[in-house]
KEKOL-33363 format. One record per residue (C-alpha): x, y, z; chain; residue in one letter. Coordinates in Angstrom, 2 decimals. Example, Ala and Ser with C-alpha at 12.3 -4.5 7.8 and 13.67 -1.06 7.14 Angstrom:
<rs>
R|12.30|-4.50|7.80|A|a;
R|13.67|-1.06|7.14|A|s;
</rs>
This chain:
<rs>
R|8.21|30.38|30.03|A|x;
R|9.54|29.85|26.53|A|x;
R|9.90|33.38|25.11|A|x;
R|13.61|33.97|26.01|A|x;
R|15.49|30.87|24.19|A|x;
R|18.66|31.08|22.49|A|x;
R|18.27|30.84|18.85|A|x;
R|20.94|28.19|18.70|A|x;
R|18.69|25.52|20.22|A|x;
R|17.90|24.41|16.75|A|x;
R|21.44|23.52|16.24|A|x;
R|21.90|22.29|12.37|A|x;
R|21.58|25.63|10.89|A|x;
R|23.98|27.14|13.35|A|x;
R|26.40|23.91|13.17|A|x;
R|27.14|24.64|9.63|A|x;
R|30.79|24.52|8.74|A|x;
R|32.28|27.87|7.59|A|x;
R|35.67|28.62|5.70|A|x;
R|36.73|32.13|5.48|A|x;
R|39.45|32.88|2.65|A|x;
R|40.53|36.37|3.54|A|x;
R|43.46|38.51|4.77|A|x;
R|44.15|37.97|8.42|A|x;
R|42.70|41.28|9.85|A|x;
R|39.59|40.71|7.67|A|x;
R|39.25|36.91|8.59|A|x;
R|39.26|37.72|12.39|A|x;
R|36.61|40.32|11.93|A|x;
R|34.50|38.10|9.91|A|x;
R|34.80|35.11|12.24|A|x;
R|33.95|37.34|15.54|A|x;
R|31.03|38.62|13.62|A|x;
R|29.77|35.19|12.58|A|x;
R|30.36|33.72|16.12|A|x;
R|28.50|36.69|17.77|A|x;
R|25.47|35.77|15.28|A|x;
R|25.44|32.18|16.69|A|x;
R|27.69|30.08|14.17|A|x;
R|30.37|27.76|15.89|A|x;
R|32.48|25.87|13.17|A|x;
R|34.64|28.44|11.52|A|x;
R|37.95|27.97|9.90|A|x;
R|40.00|30.82|8.55|A|x;
R|42.43|30.58|5.76|A|x;
R|45.19|33.36|4.74|A|x;
R|45.58|34.08|0.92|A|x;
R|48.83|32.07|0.71|A|x;
R|47.20|28.88|1.67|A|x;
R|44.39|28.99|-0.94|A|x;
R|44.26|25.54|-3.00|A|x;
R|41.58|23.42|-4.58|A|x;
R|42.56|20.54|-2.18|A|x;
R|42.04|22.84|0.96|A|x;
R|38.41|23.72|-0.15|A|x;
R|37.48|20.27|-1.22|A|x;
R|38.85|18.37|1.68|A|x;
R|37.49|20.76|4.12|A|x;
R|33.68|19.75|2.86|A|x;
R|32.55|23.13|3.85|A|x;
R|28.84|24.18|3.95|A|x;
R|29.49|27.82|3.22|A|x;
R|32.70|29.37|1.90|A|x;
R|33.37|33.11|2.17|A|x;
R|36.12|34.12|-0.22|A|x;
R|37.98|37.18|-0.72|A|x;
R|39.20|37.71|-4.38|A|x;
R|42.49|39.13|-4.47|A|x;
R|43.46|38.28|-7.93|A|x;
R|42.23|36.98|-11.42|A|x;
R|43.59|33.69|-10.52|A|x;
R|41.17|33.14|-7.76|A|x;
R|38.50|32.61|-10.27|A|x;
R|40.52|29.71|-11.95|A|x;
R|40.85|28.17|-8.47|A|x;
R|37.12|28.41|-7.74|A|x;
R|36.41|26.94|-11.26|A|x;
R|38.48|23.92|-10.59|A|x;
R|36.86|23.73|-7.02|A|x;
R|33.37|23.75|-8.75|A|x;
R|34.17|20.62|-10.67|A|x;
R|34.69|18.75|-7.36|A|x;
R|31.84|20.22|-5.46|A|x;
R|28.60|22.00|-6.51|A|x;
R|27.15|21.86|-3.03|A|x;
R|28.93|24.31|-0.87|A|x;
R|27.26|27.82|-0.93|A|x;
R|29.56|30.55|-2.01|A|x;
R|29.94|34.34|-0.91|A|x;
R|32.49|36.59|-2.58|A|x;
R|34.10|39.51|-1.17|A|x;
R|35.44|41.97|-3.93|A|x;
R|36.78|45.33|-4.73|A|x;
R|34.95|45.34|-8.06|A|x;
R|31.75|44.06|-9.43|A|x;
R|31.57|40.22|-10.70|A|x;
R|29.86|39.53|-14.09|A|x;
R|26.67|37.65|-14.18|A|x;
R|27.88|34.80|-16.23|A|x;
R|30.90|34.22|-13.81|A|x;
R|28.18|34.24|-10.91|A|x;
R|26.14|31.76|-12.70|A|x;
R|29.09|29.46|-13.76|A|x;
R|30.46|29.50|-10.15|A|x;
R|26.98|29.34|-8.47|A|x;
R|27.86|32.34|-6.02|A|x;
R|25.15|33.25|-3.95|A|x;
R|26.23|36.82|-3.18|A|x;
R|28.87|39.38|-3.94|A|x;
R|29.67|41.85|-1.39|A|x;
R|31.61|44.77|-2.70|A|x;
R|34.13|46.15|0.04|A|x;
R|33.71|47.71|2.01|A|x;
R|30.54|45.93|2.98|A|x;
R|28.25|46.27|6.08|A|x;
R|28.44|43.58|8.85|A|x;
R|24.54|43.09|8.82|A|x;
R|25.05|42.51|4.84|A|x;
R|27.22|39.74|5.32|A|x;
R|25.27|38.08|8.24|A|x;
R|22.04|38.37|5.91|A|x;
R|23.93|36.86|2.88|A|x;
R|25.11|34.02|4.89|A|x;
R|21.68|33.18|6.25|A|x;
R|20.13|33.49|2.98|A|x;
R|22.78|31.05|1.46|A|x;
R|22.53|28.78|4.03|A|x;
R|18.82|29.01|3.86|A|x;
R|18.75|28.32|0.07|A|x;
R|21.35|25.34|0.21|A|x;
R|19.38|23.63|2.86|A|x;
R|16.08|24.28|1.46|A|x;
R|17.28|22.84|-1.88|A|x;
R|18.83|19.59|-0.28|A|x;
R|16.41|18.76|2.35|A|x;
R|13.50|19.55|0.13|A|x;
R|14.46|17.57|-2.56|A|x;
R|14.90|14.36|-0.36|A|x;
R|11.66|14.99|1.38|A|x;
R|9.61|15.53|-1.78|A|x;
R|11.19|12.25|-2.98|A|x;
R|10.38|10.84|0.29|A|x;
R|6.70|11.92|0.17|A|x;
R|6.32|10.75|-3.34|A|x;
R|7.64|7.47|-2.24|A|x;
R|5.10|7.45|0.61|A|x;
R|2.30|8.15|-1.88|A|x;
R|3.53|5.12|-4.02|A|x;
R|3.61|2.73|-1.08|A|x;
R|0.38|3.69|0.26|A|x;
R|-1.08|3.15|-3.31|A|x;
R|-3.76|5.87|-1.94|A|x;
R|-5.86|3.19|-0.62|A|x;
R|-3.75|0.85|1.43|A|x;
R|-2.60|3.38|3.78|A|x;
R|-4.68|6.33|2.62|A|x;
R|-5.84|7.15|6.08|A|x;
R|-2.45|7.38|7.52|A|x;
R|-1.32|9.71|4.41|A|x;
R|-4.26|12.00|4.90|A|x;
R|-3.55|12.24|8.55|A|x;
R|-0.03|13.25|7.98|A|x;
R|-1.19|16.08|5.46|A|x;
R|-3.91|17.28|7.87|A|x;
R|-1.65|17.14|10.88|A|x;
R|1.22|19.35|8.85|A|x;
R|-1.57|21.74|7.97|A|x;
R|-2.48|22.53|11.42|A|x;
R|0.94|22.35|12.69|A|x;
R|2.19|24.85|10.06|A|x;
R|-0.48|27.22|11.00|A|x;
R|-0.05|26.64|14.72|A|x;
R|3.82|27.29|14.48|A|x;
R|3.08|30.55|12.61|A|x;
R|0.68|31.62|15.49|A|x;
R|3.43|30.84|17.99|A|x;
R|5.81|33.08|16.16|A|x;
R|2.98|35.93|15.77|A|x;
R|2.41|35.61|19.74|A|x;
R|6.43|35.77|20.13|A|x;
R|6.46|32.20|21.87|A|x;
R|9.26|31.03|19.67|A|x;
R|11.18|32.64|16.64|A|x;
R|11.82|30.35|13.76|A|x;
R|13.43|31.21|10.33|A|x;
R|12.01|30.06|7.02|A|x;
R|14.46|27.20|7.02|A|x;
R|13.57|26.07|10.32|A|x;
R|9.94|26.19|9.87|A|x;
R|10.19|24.23|6.59|A|x;
R|12.40|21.70|8.64|A|x;
R|9.48|21.23|11.06|A|x;
R|6.91|20.84|8.27|A|x;
R|9.19|18.24|6.59|A|x;
R|9.34|16.20|9.85|A|x;
R|5.59|16.29|9.96|A|x;
R|5.05|15.18|6.37|A|x;
R|7.10|11.95|7.31|A|x;
R|6.51|11.53|10.86|A|x;
R|4.29|8.63|10.26|A|x;
R|6.15|7.07|7.47|A|x;
R|7.24|4.15|9.74|A|x;
R|3.52|3.25|10.01|A|x;
R|4.13|1.61|6.43|A|x;
R|5.66|-1.48|8.28|A|x;
R|2.71|-2.08|10.72|A|x;
R|0.36|-4.68|9.47|A|x;
R|-2.94|-2.96|8.31|A|x;
R|-5.02|-5.16|10.64|A|x;
R|-3.28|-3.82|13.49|A|x;
R|-2.98|-0.30|12.41|A|x;
R|-6.58|0.17|11.53|A|x;
R|-8.02|-2.50|14.09|A|x;
R|-11.35|-1.83|15.73|A|x;
R|-11.50|-2.07|19.29|A|x;
R|-8.51|-2.82|21.86|A|x;
R|-4.99|-3.78|20.84|A|x;
R|-2.98|-6.85|22.39|A|x;
R|0.18|-5.90|24.18|A|x;
R|2.04|-7.47|21.30|A|x;
R|0.06|-5.40|18.80|A|x;
R|0.49|-2.27|20.91|A|x;
R|4.17|-2.56|20.88|A|x;
R|4.30|-2.85|16.85|A|x;
R|2.38|0.48|16.73|A|x;
R|4.57|1.90|19.40|A|x;
R|7.64|1.17|17.24|A|x;
R|6.49|3.38|14.20|A|x;
R|8.67|6.44|15.39|A|x;
R|11.82|4.08|15.29|A|x;
R|10.55|2.64|11.86|A|x;
R|10.24|6.08|10.52|A|x;
R|13.76|7.12|11.25|A|x;
R|14.95|3.66|9.89|A|x;
R|13.37|4.62|6.55|A|x;
R|14.75|8.03|6.55|A|x;
R|18.10|6.57|7.20|A|x;
R|17.87|4.52|3.79|A|x;
R|16.30|1.48|5.30|A|x;
R|19.17|0.77|7.92|A|x;
R|18.38|0.18|11.55|A|x;
R|19.14|2.99|14.27|A|x;
R|21.04|0.22|16.04|A|x;
R|23.70|-0.39|13.36|A|x;
R|24.33|3.38|13.11|A|x;
R|24.58|3.64|16.72|A|x;
R|27.67|1.15|16.45|A|x;
R|29.12|3.30|13.62|A|x;
R|28.95|6.45|15.49|A|x;
R|27.44|9.99|14.61|A|x;
R|25.73|10.21|11.29|A|x;
R|27.11|13.08|9.15|A|x;
R|24.07|15.24|8.60|A|x;
R|25.10|18.80|10.11|A|x;
R|23.49|20.73|7.52|A|x;
R|22.64|18.31|4.84|A|x;
R|26.00|17.66|3.16|A|x;
R|27.75|14.33|3.50|A|x;
R|30.18|12.28|1.30|A|x;
R|27.65|9.72|0.46|A|x;
R|25.65|12.29|-1.33|A|x;
R|24.88|10.41|-4.86|A|x;
R|24.07|13.42|-6.82|A|x;
R|27.48|14.97|-6.01|A|x;
R|29.38|11.87|-6.54|A|x;
R|27.96|11.36|-10.03|A|x;
R|29.15|14.97|-10.96|A|x;
R|32.54|13.97|-10.00|A|x;
R|32.48|10.65|-12.11|A|x;
R|31.23|12.48|-15.24|A|x;
R|33.91|15.05|-14.91|A|x;
R|36.50|12.25|-14.84|A|x;
R|35.00|10.52|-17.54|A|x;
R|34.99|13.94|-19.77|A|x;
R|38.82|14.03|-18.94|A|x;
R|39.47|10.47|-19.84|A|x;
R|40.15|9.58|-16.08|A|x;
R|39.29|5.68|-16.15|A|x;
R|39.45|5.77|-12.26|A|x;
R|35.73|6.89|-12.75|A|x;
R|34.89|3.25|-12.93|A|x;
R|36.59|2.25|-9.90|A|x;
R|35.26|5.18|-7.93|A|x;
R|31.44|3.99|-8.85|A|x;
R|32.38|0.43|-8.13|A|x;
R|33.85|1.58|-4.73|A|x;
R|30.82|3.67|-3.97|A|x;
R|28.38|0.98|-4.25|A|x;
R|30.77|-1.67|-2.46|A|x;
R|30.60|0.49|0.39|A|x;
R|26.71|0.37|0.66|A|x;
R|27.11|-3.02|2.01|A|x;
R|28.54|-1.88|5.16|A|x;
R|26.86|1.55|5.35|A|x;
R|23.96|2.07|3.29|A|x;
R|23.49|5.47|1.25|A|x;
R|22.17|8.20|3.37|A|x;
R|20.19|11.23|1.90|A|x;
R|21.05|14.55|2.90|A|x;
R|19.40|14.71|6.22|A|x;
R|19.10|16.94|9.30|A|x;
R|19.58|15.93|12.73|A|x;
R|16.87|18.19|14.10|A|x;
R|14.39|16.71|11.74|A|x;
R|15.32|13.17|12.84|A|x;
R|14.92|14.17|16.27|A|x;
R|11.21|15.62|15.70|A|x;
R|10.44|12.53|13.92|A|x;
R|11.90|10.04|16.58|A|x;
R|10.16|11.84|19.77|A|x;
R|6.90|13.26|18.17|A|x;
R|5.21|10.87|20.75|A|x;
R|7.03|12.02|23.88|A|x;
R|5.36|13.44|26.73|A|x;
R|6.80|16.39|28.56|A|x;
R|7.88|13.99|31.67|A|x;
R|8.24|10.65|29.95|A|x;
R|9.59|9.27|26.93|A|x;
R|7.50|7.03|24.36|A|x;
R|10.81|5.22|24.03|A|x;
R|12.56|3.07|26.64|A|x;
R|15.92|4.31|27.95|A|x;
R|17.96|2.07|25.58|A|x;
R|16.51|3.08|22.54|A|x;
R|17.01|6.80|23.39|A|x;
R|20.66|6.16|24.19|A|x;
R|20.89|4.36|20.87|A|x;
R|19.54|7.24|18.96|A|x;
R|21.46|9.78|20.74|A|x;
R|24.55|8.17|19.29|A|x;
R|23.63|8.47|15.82|A|x;
R|22.84|12.19|16.09|A|x;
R|25.92|12.84|18.68|A|x;
R|23.74|14.78|20.90|A|x;
R|22.85|13.79|24.62|A|x;
R|19.46|14.50|25.59|A|x;
R|17.21|13.72|28.58|A|x;
R|14.14|11.58|28.85|A|x;
R|12.20|14.65|29.68|A|x;
R|11.64|17.38|27.51|A|x;
R|12.89|21.07|28.00|A|x;
R|10.68|23.83|27.49|A|x;
R|13.61|26.09|27.03|A|x;
R|14.72|24.20|23.99|A|x;
R|13.21|25.51|20.76|A|x;
R|13.69|21.96|19.49|A|x;
R|11.62|20.28|22.18|A|x;
R|9.20|22.96|21.92|A|x;
R|8.43|22.35|18.06|A|x;
R|8.59|18.56|18.91|A|x;
R|6.00|18.74|21.54|A|x;
R|3.86|21.01|19.24|A|x;
R|3.88|18.34|16.65|A|x;
R|2.70|15.87|19.53|A|x;
R|-0.16|18.27|20.20|A|x;
R|-1.26|18.58|16.42|A|x;
R|-0.85|14.85|15.85|A|x;
R|-3.13|13.90|18.86|A|x;
R|-5.67|16.72|17.89|A|x;
R|-6.08|15.21|14.46|A|x;
R|-6.41|11.78|15.63|A|x;
R|-9.27|12.41|17.93|A|x;
R|-10.91|14.45|15.28|A|x;
R|-10.54|11.93|12.42|A|x;
R|-13.85|9.95|12.09|A|x;
R|-11.83|7.02|10.17|A|x;
R|-8.73|6.99|12.39|A|x;
R|-10.44|6.84|15.80|A|x;
R|-10.71|3.31|16.47|A|x;
R|-11.69|3.82|20.24|A|x;
R|-14.91|5.44|19.94|A|x;
R|-16.83|7.61|17.74|A|x;
R|-14.95|11.03|17.15|A|x;
R|-15.20|13.98|19.36|A|x;
R|-16.58|17.44|19.07|A|x;
R|-13.56|19.91|18.43|A|x;
R|-14.12|22.08|21.55|A|x;
R|-14.51|19.06|23.66|A|x;
R|-11.07|17.94|22.08|A|x;
R|-9.54|21.18|23.34|A|x;
R|-10.75|20.27|26.90|A|x;
R|-9.36|16.64|26.46|A|x;
R|-6.09|18.30|25.51|A|x;
R|-5.79|20.50|28.52|A|x;
R|-6.76|17.18|30.52|A|x;
R|-3.73|15.41|28.78|A|x;
R|-1.72|18.24|29.78|A|x;
R|-2.41|18.23|33.35|A|x;
R|-1.35|14.62|32.93|A|x;
R|2.09|15.55|31.73|A|x;
R|1.68|15.09|28.06|A|x;
R|2.02|18.63|26.64|A|x;
R|3.70|21.96|27.41|A|x;
R|0.88|23.98|29.36|A|x;
R|2.01|27.08|27.62|A|x;
R|1.79|25.37|24.40|A|x;
R|-1.63|23.75|24.98|A|x;
R|-2.97|27.16|26.12|A|x;
R|-1.76|28.75|23.05|A|x;
R|-3.31|25.80|20.71|A|x;
R|-6.58|26.31|22.58|A|x;
R|-6.78|29.86|21.88|A|x;
R|-5.48|29.34|18.23|A|x;
R|-8.01|26.64|17.40|A|x;
R|-10.98|28.60|18.95|A|x;
R|-9.90|31.63|16.94|A|x;
R|-9.24|30.28|13.56|A|x;
R|-10.71|26.67|13.29|A|x;
R|-13.94|26.42|15.40|A|x;
R|-17.32|28.00|14.24|A|x;
R|-18.84|29.82|16.90|A|x;
R|-21.83|27.56|16.75|A|x;
R|-19.67|24.55|17.40|A|x;
R|-18.03|25.88|20.65|A|x;
R|-19.91|24.33|23.47|A|x;
R|-18.18|26.15|26.26|A|x;
R|-18.26|29.75|25.14|A|x;
R|-21.08|31.37|22.94|A|x;
R|-18.77|34.34|21.76|A|x;
R|-16.14|32.18|20.77|A|x;
R|-13.70|34.16|22.63|A|x;
R|-10.51|32.39|22.75|A|x;
R|-9.46|33.68|26.25|A|x;
R|-12.76|33.04|27.71|A|x;
R|-12.87|29.49|26.35|A|x;
R|-9.52|28.61|27.72|A|x;
R|-10.84|30.14|31.31|A|x;
R|-14.12|27.80|31.13|A|x;
R|-11.89|24.88|30.02|A|x;
R|-9.54|25.80|33.15|A|x;
R|-12.46|26.11|35.54|A|x;
R|-14.26|22.89|34.23|A|x;
R|-11.07|20.82|34.62|A|x;
R|-10.46|22.26|38.33|A|x;
R|-13.92|20.79|39.36|A|x;
R|-14.83|17.93|37.13|A|x;
R|-13.13|14.71|37.06|A|x;
R|-13.37|12.74|34.07|A|x;
R|-12.06|9.22|34.65|A|x;
R|-10.44|7.22|31.57|A|x;
R|-13.27|5.74|29.62|A|x;
R|-15.88|8.44|30.42|A|x;
R|-14.43|10.73|27.72|A|x;
R|-17.00|9.94|24.87|A|x;
R|-20.06|10.37|27.63|A|x;
R|-18.58|13.73|28.69|A|x;
R|-18.26|14.87|25.16|A|x;
R|-21.95|13.99|24.53|A|x;
R|-23.06|15.84|27.81|A|x;
R|-21.13|18.90|26.66|A|x;
R|-22.86|18.81|23.49|A|x;
R|-26.57|18.33|24.88|A|x;
R|-25.60|20.77|27.86|A|x;
R|-23.86|23.57|25.80|A|x;
R|-26.43|26.17|26.80|A|x;
R|-25.55|25.59|30.55|A|x;
R|-21.79|25.72|29.77|A|x;
R|-22.21|29.01|27.68|A|x;
R|-24.55|30.44|30.45|A|x;
R|-21.64|29.92|32.90|A|x;
R|-19.12|31.63|30.44|A|x;
R|-21.26|34.59|30.81|A|x;
R|-22.03|34.72|34.52|A|x;
R|-18.89|33.22|35.95|A|x;
R|-20.68|31.80|38.97|A|x;
R|-18.89|29.07|40.91|A|x;
R|-22.23|27.67|42.05|A|x;
R|-23.56|27.20|38.76|A|x;
R|-20.71|25.37|37.73|A|x;
R|-21.16|23.08|40.65|A|x;
R|-24.67|22.62|39.60|A|x;
R|-23.56|21.47|35.93|A|x;
R|-21.18|18.93|37.42|A|x;
R|-24.01|17.56|39.52|A|x;
R|-25.95|17.40|36.15|A|x;
R|-22.94|15.55|34.76|A|x;
R|-22.82|13.02|37.46|A|x;
R|-26.55|12.10|37.11|A|x;
R|-26.05|11.94|33.30|A|x;
R|-23.06|9.45|33.30|A|x;
R|-24.95|7.31|35.99|A|x;
R|-27.98|7.10|33.90|A|x;
R|-25.86|6.51|30.60|A|x;
R|-23.68|3.95|32.38|A|x;
R|-26.91|1.99|33.82|A|x;
R|-28.31|2.04|30.37|A|x;
R|-24.89|0.44|28.93|A|x;
R|-24.79|-2.15|31.55|A|x;
R|-28.55|-3.20|31.05|A|x;
R|-27.97|-3.29|27.29|A|x;
R|-24.86|-5.71|28.07|A|x;
R|-26.87|-7.89|30.58|A|x;
R|-29.68|-8.12|28.21|A|x;
R|-27.33|-9.51|25.53|A|x;
R|-26.01|-12.02|27.99|A|x;
R|-29.26|-12.88|29.00|A|x;
R|-30.65|-13.35|25.46|A|x;
R|-27.71|-15.69|24.93|A|x;
R|-28.81|-17.97|28.06|A|x;
R|-25.21|-16.85|29.73|A|x;
R|-26.77|-15.37|32.72|A|x;
R|-30.15|-16.37|34.49|A|x;
R|-30.12|-14.49|37.85|A|x;
R|-30.33|-10.58|37.92|A|x;
R|-27.36|-8.39|38.59|A|x;
R|-28.42|-7.57|42.12|A|x;
R|-28.12|-11.18|43.07|A|x;
R|-24.49|-11.63|41.81|A|x;
R|-21.75|-12.16|44.09|A|x;
R|-18.82|-9.90|44.59|A|x;
R|-16.64|-11.97|42.46|A|x;
R|-19.20|-12.19|39.90|A|x;
R|-19.65|-8.64|39.64|A|x;
R|-15.71|-8.15|39.24|A|x;
R|-16.06|-10.80|36.25|A|x;
R|-19.15|-9.05|34.92|A|x;
R|-17.26|-5.53|34.99|A|x;
R|-14.32|-7.04|33.16|A|x;
R|-16.44|-8.71|30.34|A|x;
R|-18.59|-5.27|30.30|A|x;
R|-15.52|-2.92|29.78|A|x;
R|-14.13|-5.20|27.22|A|x;
R|-17.63|-5.39|25.31|A|x;
R|-17.71|-1.46|25.47|A|x;
R|-14.26|-1.15|23.97|A|x;
R|-15.88|-2.21|20.62|A|x;
R|-17.97|0.58|18.97|A|x;
R|-19.54|-1.43|16.22|A|x;
R|-22.69|-3.73|17.10|A|x;
R|-21.22|-6.48|14.71|A|x;
R|-17.98|-6.94|16.85|A|x;
R|-20.15|-6.85|20.20|A|x;
R|-22.48|-9.64|18.77|A|x;
R|-19.14|-11.66|17.66|A|x;
R|-18.11|-11.17|21.19|A|x;
R|-21.49|-12.55|22.89|A|x;
R|-20.87|-15.60|20.20|A|x;
R|-17.32|-15.99|21.55|A|x;
R|-18.66|-16.01|25.41|A|x;
R|-21.22|-18.69|24.39|A|x;
R|-18.62|-20.81|22.67|A|x;
R|-16.13|-20.62|25.82|A|x;
R|-18.75|-21.78|28.24|A|x;
R|-20.14|-24.58|25.91|A|x;
R|-18.81|-28.00|27.15|A|x;
R|-16.83|-29.75|24.72|A|x;
R|-18.21|-33.38|25.48|A|x;
R|-21.73|-34.43|24.83|A|x;
R|-23.56|-36.57|27.56|A|x;
R|-26.27|-39.10|26.92|A|x;
R|-28.80|-36.36|28.60|A|x;
R|-27.63|-33.93|25.94|A|x;
R|-27.83|-36.13|23.18|A|x;
R|-31.69|-36.96|23.88|A|x;
R|-31.90|-33.30|24.53|A|x;
R|-30.50|-32.60|20.68|A|x;
R|-32.94|-35.44|19.44|A|x;
R|-35.88|-33.52|20.93|A|x;
R|-34.87|-30.56|19.73|A|x;
R|-34.29|-31.69|16.12|A|x;
R|-38.02|-33.22|16.27|A|x;
R|-39.23|-29.77|16.87|A|x;
R|-40.95|-27.94|14.16|A|x;
R|-39.41|-25.00|14.80|A|x;
R|-36.13|-25.83|13.07|A|x;
R|-36.25|-25.77|9.37|A|x;
R|-32.76|-25.06|8.08|A|x;
R|-29.19|-26.17|9.23|A|x;
R|-28.29|-22.64|10.66|A|x;
R|-31.56|-22.80|12.72|A|x;
R|-30.44|-26.19|13.84|A|x;
R|-27.09|-25.03|14.81|A|x;
R|-28.25|-21.73|16.40|A|x;
R|-30.67|-23.99|18.41|A|x;
R|-28.18|-26.32|19.71|A|x;
R|-25.67|-23.89|20.93|A|x;
R|-28.51|-21.87|22.57|A|x;
R|-30.70|-24.63|23.97|A|x;
R|-29.00|-27.96|23.20|A|x;
R|-25.66|-28.33|24.54|A|x;
R|-24.60|-28.18|28.46|A|x;
R|-22.83|-25.16|29.59|A|x;
R|-20.28|-24.19|32.31|A|x;
R|-20.96|-21.08|34.39|A|x;
R|-19.97|-18.01|32.73|A|x;
R|-18.26|-16.50|35.74|A|x;
R|-16.39|-19.70|36.61|A|x;
R|-14.94|-19.68|32.96|A|x;
R|-13.70|-16.13|33.08|A|x;
R|-12.84|-15.77|36.76|A|x;
R|-9.24|-16.20|36.21|A|x;
R|-9.01|-14.10|33.11|A|x;
R|-7.71|-10.41|32.80|A|x;
R|-8.57|-8.25|29.62|A|x;
R|-5.18|-9.03|27.83|A|x;
R|-5.90|-12.74|27.94|A|x;
R|-9.63|-12.19|27.01|A|x;
R|-8.42|-9.93|23.85|A|x;
R|-5.90|-12.66|22.83|A|x;
R|-8.50|-15.28|22.90|A|x;
R|-11.04|-13.32|21.25|A|x;
R|-8.62|-12.31|18.40|A|x;
R|-7.98|-15.99|17.75|A|x;
R|-11.66|-16.57|17.62|A|x;
R|-12.19|-13.98|15.05|A|x;
</rs>
């Protein structure tokens, strides 16, 4: 179960670097309070050690500063000239003027004595505001860049998919919070949504012909598609490869602040110029010189990178090989397993994105290159099927099925339950899965069967009779047998029409049946009739002998004399169909596998 997880699993928020400037007794109490709330990196500085250097060099995410004298405001003013990034909470015996708060960018003023809860609330609010701004600015820029790169037509489908996926992902996460499966702060929820919006940005580096290809992918093409999470992280790291960063060591992205933050550096250069400090020019030159060695990194967050990198991982098996996992682990400075852990909030929200991503891909009429799109309630069954195969956390899938049934599917669309009851729909899906066995390649036929026989499934939802479900399964077996036979006859008819076969299927040898099945499965992987026709043309070309015998020449001459030939296309078509000598179809493709067949067919296209 996932209910009793530690909030610090989403580490970046709680890894924020604190500095407490207060008297010894107060500092110890504040440190204990922060640690009890889950924060881990806390430095305490006594009043006598207060200095601009201490504040600047520590590069803190949040500073809790006790005002003990008027000079403290001057010290903070000097600090703000070098750092406008750190969140600042003031502890004071007296009120602090509004103008001072605005000038020093003070998040909160707590008048002493203050309540412990007030400090923790102020701390979390300050960190949330800081991270929302830094990460939000970067990723709004990233989204804008993604829109520009896609030109709203080149990769419009991928862009729209990211938006739709994020919409359903955001609603699903809220639903998980509502049902107490997980607990997220507003900051962590935004972090998840930002990760979802950019999770496929790496697909911009995949050729369109591969990304939107109709039909089967070659192994090389599939490897390019599979690389897109790696490319997504590469894009978010400023265009430099993960392997490069792994050699440099962990990247500095704890809560969004790092010394390569360009906006922060430009402020420092402006201050220097105002003070007639000409070292600003050297600083600027040095900054960009360093980019040749290590490129500029926006304010990033390790959790976000983690979600983007692993958004295709199954529960028990990573989408990436072990070497890539190890390289990525180095740059975020976290050991992690190839398997996902249902006790980790981070793995749960990552797997939830996988679930929403898969759901939209199956639903999208444009993106689904495998077959025609599925009915939404059937997709829920398909998700459960994939969960049993180890792709998703079972509890997540069950919650997702209930959420989609309750909020996204009209009652008339639910083929499994007329009342559209989420719990009953889930129960029916589980029962179907325990009895029916849908093999790979049968999904679309079962989708059609579920739509056509929805009245039977709905009746089962009402009566819950095991015998009735068994009878529906028998109906499915008959249905698929007939559908499969129709498809086989259609393919056989296309081969026969092209004079590629002359004997009936029942007369094929065992070896010929194996070749026929391979060619049939390949033919069925292309849903469009245009591609299927081109495939038949490819078969014809493959069996056509390349040499022309004297007998063939005479046959071609006789065909030319035929009154049926009136145009050059007619002549070519007639020669291919009746004039040239051919090898046996089964002999030509006997040594082929589907990968070789795919490679050669692509070359022919």
